[in-house]
MMTF fields as JSON, N, C-alpha, C and O atoms, coordinates in Angstrom:
{
  "mmtfVersion": "1.0.0",
  "mmtfProducer": "UNKNOWN",
  "numBonds": 331,
  "numAtoms": 332,
  "numGroups": 83,
  "numChains": 1,
  "numModels": 1,
  "chainsPerModel": [1],
  "groupsPerChain": [83],
  "chainIdList": ["A"],
  "bondAtomList": [4, 2, 8, 6, 12, 10, 16, 14, 20, 18, 24, 22, 28, 26, 32, 30, 36, 34, 40, 38, 44, 42, 48, 46, 52, 50, 56, 54, 60, 58, 64, 62, 68, 66, 72, 70, 76, 74, 80, 78, 84, 82, 88, 86, 92, 90, 96, 94, 100, 98, 104, 102, 108, 106, 112, 110, 116, 114, 120, 118, 124, 122, 128, 126, 132, 130, 136, 134, 140, 138, 144, 142, 148, 146, 152, 150, 156, 154, 160, 158, 164, 162, 168, 166, 172, 170, 176, 174, 180, 178, 184, 182, 188, 186, 192, 190, 196, 194, 200, 198, 204, 202, 208, 206, 212, 210, 216, 214, 220, 218, 224, 222, 228, 226, 232, 230, 236, 234, 240, 238, 244, 242, 248, 246, 252, 250, 256, 254, 260, 258, 264, 262, 268, 266, 272, 270, 276, 274, 280, 278, 284, 282, 288, 286, 292, 290, 296, 294, 300, 298, 304, 302, 308, 306, 312, 310, 316, 314, 320, 318, 324, 322, 328, 326],
  "bondOrderList": [1, 1, 1, 1, 1, 1, 1, 1, 1, 1, 1, 1, 1, 1, 1, 1, 1, 1, 1, 1, 1, 1, 1, 1, 1, 1, 1, 1, 1, 1, 1, 1, 1, 1, 1, 1, 1, 1, 1, 1, 1, 1, 1, 1, 1, 1, 1, 1, 1, 1, 1, 1, 1, 1, 1, 1, 1, 1, 1, 1, 1, 1, 1, 1, 1, 1, 1, 1, 1, 1, 1, 1, 1, 1, 1, 1, 1, 1, 1, 1, 1, 1],
  "groupList": [{"groupName": "MET", "atomNameList": ["N", "CA", "C", "O"], "elementList": ["N", "C", "C", "O"], "formalChargeList": [0, 0, 0, 0], "bondAtomList": [1, 0, 2, 1, 3, 2], "bondOrderList": [1, 1, 2], "singleLetterCode": "M", "chemCompType": "L-PEPTIDE LINKING"}, {"groupName": "LYS", "atomNameList": ["N", "CA", "C", "O"], "elementList": ["N", "C", "C", "O"], "formalChargeList": [0, 0, 0, 0], "bondAtomList": [1, 0, 2, 1, 3, 2], "bondOrderList": [1, 1, 2], "singleLetterCode": "K", "chemCompType": "L-PEPTIDE LINKING"}, {"groupName": "ASN", "atomNameList": ["N", "CA", "C", "O"], "elementList": ["N", "C", "C", "O"], "formalChargeList": [0, 0, 0, 0], "bondAtomList": [1, 0, 2, 1, 3, 2], "bondOrderList": [1, 1, 2], "singleLetterCode": "N", "chemCompType": "L-PEPTIDE LINKING"}, {"groupName": "ARG", "atomNameList": ["N", "CA", "C", "O"], "elementList": ["N", "C", "C", "O"], "formalChargeList": [0, 0, 0, 0], "bondAtomList": [1, 0, 2, 1, 3, 2], "bondOrderList": [1, 1, 2], "singleLetterCode": "R", "chemCompType": "L-PEPTIDE LINKING"}, {"groupName": "GLN", "atomNameList": ["N", "CA", "C", "O"], "elementList": ["N", "C", "C", "O"], "formalChargeList": [0, 0, 0, 0], "bondAtomList": [1, 0, 2, 1, 3, 2], "bondOrderList": [1, 1, 2], "singleLetterCode": "Q", "chemCompType": "L-PEPTIDE LINKING"}, {"groupName": "ASP", "atomNameList": ["N", "CA", "C", "O"], "elementList": ["N", "C", "C", "O"], "formalChargeList": [0, 0, 0, 0], "bondAtomList": [1, 0, 2, 1, 3, 2], "bondOrderList": [1, 1, 2], "singleLetterCode": "D", "chemCompType": "L-PEPTIDE LINKING"}, {"groupName": "GLY", "atomNameList": ["N", "CA", "C", "O"], "elementList": ["N", "C", "C", "O"], "formalChargeList": [0, 0, 0, 0], "bondAtomList": [1, 0, 2, 1, 3, 2], "bondOrderList": [1, 1, 2], "singleLetterCode": "G", "chemCompType": "PEPTIDE LINKING"}, {"groupName": "ALA", "atomNameList": ["N", "CA", "C", "O"], "elementList": ["N", "C", "C", "O"], "formalChargeList": [0, 0, 0, 0], "bondAtomList": [1, 0, 2, 1, 3, 2], "bondOrderList": [1, 1, 2], "singleLetterCode": "A", "chemCompType": "L-PEPTIDE LINKING"}, {"groupName": "LEU", "atomNameList": ["N", "CA", "C", "O"], "elementList": ["N", "C", "C", "O"], "formalChargeList": [0, 0, 0, 0], "bondAtomList": [1, 0, 2, 1, 3, 2], "bondOrderList": [1, 1, 2], "singleLetterCode": "L", "chemCompType": "L-PEPTIDE LINKING"}, {"groupName": "THR", "atomNameList": ["N", "CA", "C", "O"], "elementList": ["N", "C", "C", "O"], "formalChargeList": [0, 0, 0, 0], "bondAtomList": [1, 0, 2, 1, 3, 2], "bondOrderList": [1, 1, 2], "singleLetterCode": "T", "chemCompType": "L-PEPTIDE LINKING"}, {"groupName": "SER", "atomNameList": ["N", "CA", "C", "O"], "elementList": ["N", "C", "C", "O"], "formalChargeList": [0, 0, 0, 0], "bondAtomList": [1, 0, 2, 1, 3, 2], "bondOrderList": [1, 1, 2], "singleLetterCode": "S", "chemCompType": "L-PEPTIDE LINKING"}, {"groupName": "ILE", "atomNameList": ["N", "CA", "C", "O"], "elementList": ["N", "C", "C", "O"], "formalChargeList": [0, 0, 0, 0], "bondAtomList": [1, 0, 2, 1, 3, 2], "bondOrderList": [1, 1, 2], "singleLetterCode": "I", "chemCompType": "L-PEPTIDE LINKING"}, {"groupName": "VAL", "atomNameList": ["N", "CA", "C", "O"], "elementList": ["N", "C", "C", "O"], "formalChargeList": [0, 0, 0, 0], "bondAtomList": [1, 0, 2, 1, 3, 2], "bondOrderList": [1, 1, 2], "singleLetterCode": "V", "chemCompType": "L-PEPTIDE LINKING"}, {"groupName": "PHE", "atomNameList": ["N", "CA", "C", "O"], "elementList": ["N", "C", "C", "O"], "formalChargeList": [0, 0, 0, 0], "bondAtomList": [1, 0, 2, 1, 3, 2], "bondOrderList": [1, 1, 2], "singleLetterCode": "F", "chemCompType": "L-PEPTIDE LINKING"}, {"groupName": "GLU", "atomNameList": ["N", "CA", "C", "O"], "elementList": ["N", "C", "C", "O"], "formalChargeList": [0, 0, 0, 0], "bondAtomList": [1, 0, 2, 1, 3, 2], "bondOrderList": [1, 1, 2], "singleLetterCode": "E", "chemCompType": "L-PEPTIDE LINKING"}, {"groupName": "HIS", "atomNameList": ["N", "CA", "C", "O"], "elementList": ["N", "C", "C", "O"], "formalChargeList": [0, 0, 0, 0], "bondAtomList": [1, 0, 2, 1, 3, 2], "bondOrderList": [1, 1, 2], "singleLetterCode": "H", "chemCompType": "L-PEPTIDE LINKING"}, {"groupName": "PRO", "atomNameList": ["N", "CA", "C", "O"], "elementList": ["N", "C", "C", "O"], "formalChargeList": [0, 0, 0, 0], "bondAtomList": [1, 0, 2, 1, 3, 2], "bondOrderList": [1, 1, 2], "singleLetterCode": "P", "chemCompType": "L-PEPTIDE LINKING"}, {"groupName": "TYR", "atomNameList": ["N", "CA", "C", "O"], "elementList": ["N", "C", "C", "O"], "formalChargeList": [0, 0, 0, 0], "bondAtomList": [1, 0, 2, 1, 3, 2], "bondOrderList": [1, 1, 2], "singleLetterCode": "Y", "chemCompType": "L-PEPTIDE LINKING"}],
  "groupTypeList": [0, 1, 2, 3, 1, 1, 4, 5, 6, 2, 1, 1, 7, 8, 9, 4, 10, 11, 12, 13, 6, 13, 5, 3, 7, 0, 5, 14, 15, 10, 8, 8, 8, 13, 8, 3, 4, 13, 9, 5, 1, 1, 12, 8, 5, 12, 8, 8, 16, 3, 8, 4, 5, 4, 5, 11, 11, 7, 9, 12, 5, 13, 8, 9, 9, 11, 0, 4, 1, 15, 13, 10, 14, 15, 14, 17, 15, 10, 8, 13, 8, 10, 14],
  "groupIdList": [1, 2, 3, 4, 5, 6, 7, 8, 9, 10, 11, 12, 13, 14, 15, 16, 17, 18, 19, 20, 21, 22, 23, 24, 25, 26, 27, 28, 29, 30, 31, 32, 33, 34, 35, 36, 37, 38, 39, 40, 41, 42, 43, 44, 45, 46, 47, 48, 49, 50, 51, 52, 53, 54, 55, 56, 57, 58, 59, 60, 61, 62, 63, 64, 65, 66, 67, 68, 69, 70, 71, 72, 73, 74, 75, 76, 77, 78, 79, 80, 81, 82, 83],
  "secStructList": [7, 2, 2, 2, 2, 2, 2, 2, 2, 2, 2, 2, 2, 2, 2, 2, 6, 7, 7, 7, 1, 1, 7, 2, 2, 2, 2, 2, 2, 2, 2, 2, 2, 2, 2, 2, 2, 2, 2, 7, 2, 2, 2, 2, 2, 2, 2, 6, 6, 6, 1, 7, 6, 6, 2, 2, 2, 2, 6, 2, 2, 2, 2, 2, 2, 2, 2, 2, 2, 2, 1, 7, 1, 2, 2, 0, 0, 0, 0, 0, 1, 7, 7],
  "xCoordList": [182.979, 183.331, 182.841, 183.381, 181.87, 181.004, 182.835, 183.753, 183.019, 184.333, 185.234, 185.133, 186.221, 186.91, 187.057, 188.089, 185.502, 185.227, 185.562, 186.429, 184.983, 185.134, 186.864, 187.419, 187.306, 188.854, 189.559, 190.419, 188.965, 189.804, 189.359, 190.158, 188.104, 187.811, 188.859, 189.506, 188.673, 189.429, 190.602, 190.921, 191.53, 192.978, 192.927, 193.746, 191.893, 191.877, 192.113, 193.077, 191.115, 190.648, 192.103, 192.631, 192.961, 193.887, 195.075, 195.753, 195.224, 196.455, 195.936, 196.791, 194.541, 194.405, 194.665, 194.859, 194.606, 195.206, 196.434, 196.672, 197.68, 199.066, 199.461, 199.744, 199.446, 199.737, 201.387, 201.847, 201.702, 202.947, 203.008, 202.506, 203.751, 204.026, 203.286, 203.498, 202.187, 201.042, 201.666, 201.689, 202.164, 202.769, 203.705, 203.771, 204.19, 204.386, 203.581, 204.252, 202.089, 201.726, 201.368, 201.508, 200.913, 200.349, 201.644, 201.742, 202.332, 203.698, 203.967, 203.703, 204.558, 204.178, 203.099, 203.373, 202.113, 200.581, 200.677, 200.137, 201.372, 201.31, 202.711, 202.623, 203.906, 204.945, 204.548, 204.873, 203.545, 203.357, 202.43, 202.63, 201.286, 200.391, 201.25, 200.983, 202.023, 202.986, 204.041, 203.989, 204.742, 205.406, 204.232, 204.388, 203.059, 202.171, 201.899, 201.643, 201.996, 201.364, 202.692, 202.587, 203.854, 205.257, 205.182, 205.369, 204.956, 205.275, 204.465, 204.786, 202.923, 202.264, 202.462, 202.927, 202.067, 202.841, 202.551, 203.485, 201.41, 201.043, 202.084, 202.164, 202.559, 203.2, 204.89, 205.675, 205.118, 206.443, 207.014, 208.177, 205.455, 205.767, 205.768, 205.937, 205.65, 205.87, 206.677, 206.961, 207.556, 208.217, 209.867, 211.019, 209.496, 211.224, 212.171, 213.394, 211.192, 212.257, 212.557, 213.449, 212.146, 212.074, 213.598, 214.282, 213.824, 214.819, 215.68, 215.603, 217.069, 218.463, 219.319, 219.258, 220.563, 220.992, 221.727, 222.401, 221.63, 222.206, 221.027, 220.925, 220.126, 218.547, 218.16, 217.735, 218.286, 218.381, 219.317, 218.987, 220.791, 221.702, 221.405, 221.519, 220.962, 220.626, 219.937, 220.396, 218.8, 217.163, 217.525, 216.787, 218.803, 219.243, 219.959, 220.031, 220.675, 221.443, 221.269, 222.031, 219.676, 219.153, 218.521, 218.593, 217.628, 217.41, 218.024, 217.79, 218.626, 219.814, 220.733, 221.248, 220.624, 221.344, 220.383, 220.616, 219.449, 218.062, 217.958, 218.16, 217.539, 218.047, 218.962, 218.838, 220.569, 221.595, 221.386, 221.304, 221.297, 221.022, 219.808, 220.037, 218.906, 217.523, 217.153, 216.422, 217.867, 217.271, 218.604, 219.685, 218.665, 219.425, 220.435, 220.223, 221.166, 221.394, 220.362, 220.022, 220.016, 218.932, 217.621, 216.747, 217.705, 216.109, 216.408, 215.652, 217.192, 217.408, 217.285, 216.565, 217.613, 217.909, 216.391, 216.211, 215.544, 214.272, 213.205, 212.259, 213.25, 212.183, 212.604, 211.474, 213.282, 214.016, 214.477, 214.328, 214.994, 215.259, 214.207, 213.853, 213.978, 212.312, 213.5, 212.902, 214.7, 214.756, 214.909, 214.8],
  "yCoordList": [169.035, 169.061, 171.135, 171.986, 171.22, 173.049, 173.2, 173.724, 172.785, 173.744, 173.692, 174.803, 172.774, 173.141, 174.056, 174.63, 174.262, 175.535, 176.531, 177.341, 176.616, 177.95, 178.435, 179.519, 177.25, 177.004, 177.899, 178.733, 177.542, 177.812, 179.403, 180.241, 179.55, 181.009, 182.0, 182.6, 181.853, 182.458, 182.223, 183.265, 181.239, 181.433, 182.47, 183.35, 182.117, 183.143, 184.66, 185.425, 184.724, 186.465, 186.751, 187.717, 185.823, 186.805, 187.129, 188.156, 185.938, 185.511, 187.047, 187.793, 187.253, 188.109, 189.758, 190.707, 189.844, 190.944, 191.513, 192.542, 190.29, 190.717, 191.413, 191.011, 193.103, 193.911, 194.957, 195.25, 195.154, 195.868, 196.907, 197.06, 198.225, 199.6, 200.861, 202.067, 199.973, 201.041, 202.222, 203.438, 201.464, 201.584, 200.81, 199.589, 201.521, 200.868, 199.761, 198.733, 199.488, 198.787, 197.689, 196.495, 198.19, 197.341, 196.255, 195.04, 197.083, 196.396, 195.049, 193.865, 195.61, 194.498, 193.676, 192.495, 193.957, 192.858, 191.896, 190.8, 192.499, 191.534, 190.787, 189.699, 191.031, 190.193, 188.642, 187.497, 189.222, 188.282, 187.428, 186.267, 187.579, 186.788, 185.997, 184.817, 186.529, 186.059, 184.729, 183.619, 184.934, 183.814, 182.729, 181.509, 183.362, 182.291, 181.311, 180.11, 181.98, 181.295, 179.839, 178.736, 180.689, 180.394, 179.237, 178.093, 179.427, 177.964, 176.94, 176.04, 177.392, 176.582, 174.906, 174.753, 173.587, 172.542, 171.846, 171.219, 171.984, 171.747, 172.864, 172.507, 173.691, 174.628, 174.099, 174.23, 173.475, 173.52, 171.859, 171.546, 170.68, 169.834, 169.29, 168.077, 169.841, 170.645, 171.016, 170.566, 172.622, 172.93, 172.475, 172.645, 172.022, 171.679, 170.597, 170.706, 169.216, 169.232, 169.343, 168.546, 170.125, 170.439, 171.56, 172.046, 171.744, 173.289, 172.575, 171.369, 173.702, 172.686, 173.18, 174.316, 172.047, 172.851, 174.053, 174.384, 174.67, 176.329, 177.213, 178.23, 176.65, 177.239, 177.087, 178.041, 175.963, 176.195, 176.566, 176.757, 176.698, 177.344, 178.74, 179.177, 179.386, 180.77, 181.396, 182.423, 180.632, 180.868, 180.852, 181.472, 180.03, 179.969, 180.797, 181.077, 181.336, 181.937, 183.739, 184.568, 183.986, 185.306, 185.327, 186.303, 184.087, 184.142, 184.239, 185.077, 183.715, 183.996, 185.589, 185.985, 186.173, 187.178, 188.27, 189.031, 188.104, 188.673, 188.943, 189.981, 187.565, 187.601, 188.259, 189.042, 187.828, 188.883, 190.195, 190.896, 190.528, 192.112, 192.496, 193.431, 192.017, 192.619, 192.119, 192.739, 190.718, 190.001, 190.434, 190.54, 190.559, 190.413, 188.678, 187.964, 188.444, 187.258, 186.39, 185.209, 187.774, 186.45, 186.243, 185.462, 187.249, 187.3, 185.708, 184.744, 185.699, 184.765, 183.399, 182.561, 183.124, 182.232, 181.935, 180.759, 182.745, 182.821, 182.794, 182.053, 183.644, 183.618, 183.084, 182.844, 182.764, 181.606, 180.173, 179.37, 179.583, 178.851, 178.03, 176.853, 178.952, 178.732, 178.459, 177.632, 178.483, 178.357, 178.701, 177.965],
  "zCoordList": [-61.845, -63.032, -63.26, -63.967, -62.481, -62.333, -61.415, -62.045, -60.278, -59.67, -60.93, -61.451, -61.792, -62.641, -63.469, -63.818, -63.942, -65.211, -64.311, -64.639, -63.152, -62.094, -61.987, -62.164, -61.661, -61.701, -62.623, -62.338, -64.022, -64.954, -65.498, -65.915, -65.395, -65.125, -65.24, -66.098, -63.406, -62.372, -63.001, -63.574, -63.209, -63.548, -65.089, -65.353, -65.837, -67.646, -66.635, -66.664, -65.951, -65.433, -65.115, -65.668, -64.078, -63.506, -64.419, -64.393, -65.336, -66.343, -67.405, -67.883, -67.594, -68.594, -68.044, -68.803, -66.248, -65.647, -65.404, -64.77, -66.306, -66.311, -67.4, -68.528, -66.685, -67.565, -67.015, -65.911, -68.025, -67.76, -68.215, -69.328, -67.434, -67.779, -67.522, -67.65, -67.045, -66.331, -65.22, -65.406, -64.001, -63.022, -61.773, -61.63, -61.179, -59.917, -59.624, -59.717, -59.217, -58.532, -59.312, -59.045, -60.258, -61.863, -61.75, -61.574, -61.898, -62.658, -61.292, -61.497, -59.883, -59.348, -59.101, -58.885, -59.083, -58.993, -60.474, -60.617, -61.338, -62.558, -62.51, -63.078, -62.032, -61.947, -61.057, -61.373, -59.577, -58.783, -59.377, -59.02, -60.314, -60.875, -62.153, -62.381, -62.757, -63.644, -62.995, -63.525, -62.103, -61.373, -60.718, -60.786, -60.088, -59.852, -60.917, -60.823, -61.825, -63.396, -63.914, -64.449, -63.366, -64.214, -63.206, -63.622, -62.09, -61.372, -60.74, -59.964, -61.423, -61.559, -62.119, -63.248, -61.227, -61.27, -62.969, -63.47, -63.662, -64.778, -65.893, -67.069, -65.621, -66.274, -66.336, -67.275, -65.014, -64.625, -65.006, -65.26, -64.939, -65.274, -67.149, -67.266, -68.107, -69.142, -69.837, -70.947, -68.8, -69.241, -68.35, -68.75, -67.387, -67.118, -67.705, -67.793, -68.211, -68.981, -70.153, -70.446, -71.195, -72.423, -72.051, -72.952, -70.788, -70.738, -71.205, -71.44, -71.463, -71.433, -70.687, -70.217, -70.432, -68.981, -68.948, -67.972, -69.902, -69.272, -69.155, -68.469, -69.958, -69.178, -67.791, -67.14, -67.332, -65.967, -64.956, -63.785, -65.507, -65.202, -64.686, -63.541, -65.89, -66.782, -65.25, -64.751, -64.612, -64.514, -62.747, -61.981, -62.202, -61.052, -60.508, -59.312, -61.631, -61.363, -61.336, -60.839, -62.233, -62.115, -61.088, -60.341, -60.762, -59.291, -58.389, -57.518, -58.364, -57.123, -56.724, -55.678, -58.053, -58.223, -57.498, -56.56, -58.127, -57.628, -56.141, -55.51, -55.695, -53.612, -53.104, -52.163, -54.049, -53.428, -53.392, -52.383, -54.544, -54.36, -53.294, -52.526, -53.236, -52.176, -50.708, -49.936, -50.407, -49.415, -48.134, -48.715, -47.379, -46.077, -46.369, -47.349, -45.595, -45.518, -44.387, -44.325, -43.424, -42.959, -43.293, -42.917, -44.198, -44.717, -45.75, -45.626, -46.382, -47.346, -46.359, -46.901, -45.531, -45.073, -44.137, -43.821, -43.791, -43.346, -43.997, -43.73, -44.967, -46.013, -47.304, -47.73, -48.125, -48.953, -48.472, -49.393, -47.313, -47.217, -45.875, -45.815, -45.102, -44.007, -43.134, -42.447, -42.602, -41.456, -40.577, -39.597]
}
């Protein structure tokens, strides 16, 4: 139980440090923390069943477009697909 409280405290401290608009380094760090929170299993277990089909398609389209814009084909296969 003590470990659980420590994890919850650490998680709260991390989410409180998500701040955008100060500088590029802070934006990158905040985006990293935001995405980690967003992809947390507990978050996704609640969120995914509530998404409409168009929400799923829009999310996949957005993320795919970002990867196509910033990854080479080799990077996409090696980093994202782990080939």
